[in-house]
N, C-alpha and C positions, 0 to 999 in steps of 0.2 A: 504494499500499501504504499505509493505517494503522496505523503500527506505535507501541506503547506497551509500554517496559519500565517494572515495578511491583512494589512489594513484596506478598508471597502472601497472600492470606487464606483464612480457613478454608473459603469456600466454593468454593474453587479446587481443594481436596486430590482431589476425583473426577477431574477431567481430570490432576490430578499421576498419579496414580495409572495412569490410563491409558499417559501417557507412559514411565512409569516402567517399566510390561510390554512397551512398545516397545520402550525401552533393554535390556531383559533379552533378549529376542528378538533382537536386533541383537547383542549379545555372548554369544547361545548358552548362555544359561541361564534361560527363562521359567518353570522349575519353581522357582528358586530365592525368587521374589516370593514371600514367604508373610504378609506383613504384611494386615492388615486395614484398610478404611478408617476406621473407628473409632479404631483404634489411631493410625494416621495423622495423625487430626486430634489427637488426643488427645496426642500426642507435638511436636504443631506447635504448637497453639493451647489445649491444658491446663493446669491449675495451674501445672506445673514445663516448660514449653515446651524442648526441645532441639534444635531446628532451626528454620531460618528459610529464606526462598527468595525469591528474584526470578523472577517469569514474565514472557513476551513476549506481547504480542499483539495480533495482526494482524486489523483489523477486528471487534475485541470477542472474537474467540477464541483460547484460549491456543493458542501454536505451540510454544512451549519454556521450560524453566524452569533455574535452577539454584538445587540446594538444598545449604545449608553450615551449619558449625557451629564450635562453638571447641572446637579441641583443646589440649591440655595437653603442650607437650613438656618435659622436664626440663632438657634441655639448650638450647632456645631460648626456653621460655616458650610464652605463646598465642599459637594460630597459628590462622590461619582454614581450615577444613579442607572443602575443595571436595566434597560427596559424590557428587551428581548434576548432570550437564549435557547439556544435548539439547536438541536441534531437532528435530520431528519430519522425514521424509525431503521430504516436498513443499516445505518451505518452506527450505531449508539451500541455501547458496552465496548468500543475499540478504543478507548480512551482520548477520542476527539475533543468533547466535552471539558475534559479535564483540562487540557492545553487551552481551549478556550476559556475558561473560565479563569483559568493563571495567567491567562495574558490581559485579561479585564484587571485581576487584582493587580499584575505590574503596571498598567496603567495607573492606578488608581496611585501605589506608590511612587511612580515616578513623578504624576503630577501633582504632587505634596496635596492630594485632597484631605478630609479630615476623615475621611472613610468610605463604606461602597453599601450602598443600600439596593433592595430590591424586593420584589414582592412574588410570595409562591401561593397558590391555591391548598388550602387547608386539607383537599383531598388526594392532592398529588404527591403521593407516599415514592414513587420513584425520586422527583425533586428534593422533597425532604432528605431522604435518607441520602441525595447525594450531598444536600447544602451540610449536612449532620456530619460527614466525615472530614468538614473544613473547622468544625467547631464554629459554624454559624450560629448567629442569635436569632432565634425565631420569635417573633415579637407576638401578645394576645394582647387584646383589649383593645386594638384601632379598627375601626370599621372605613372602608374606601366612602367617598365622596366623590360626586361627579355630576356637572349639567351635560345635556346632550348641545350642538349645536342646536336645535329647535327651540330647547329650551332658554337659552341665551337669547335667541332672536325672539322670541315669545315676551321676554321680560320687559 
């Protein structure tokens, strides 16, 4: 297996969106993915990029990625936020996720962030077990809150 972990480029976005949809299906929310390819590219590689990512390639094909951005905490300062992290099902269990995750940890360390944060669904036992291997702190007691585009427009 010829594995390469590298920084994502705009030409990767179509494949990243495919993996995002795969992740959404796994997370039982495929209808929630509404971002367009054009918006996704602009948000990552336009005039004011808001996200970065690492991709995992096997023999030149992208099989996983970790997408992140800077989040600001009034309590902790700048923190790296891991938004999405996926290795396509056929390549799981081969150490690819470990390498991607550790690349993001390196980025956190080298970027002088005050820490790294992410979310995991409480029923996602494989992911929880993965994070437990790193002694990650899994928090209880916080509920996610959001507004949709429609709700914001209706305000």
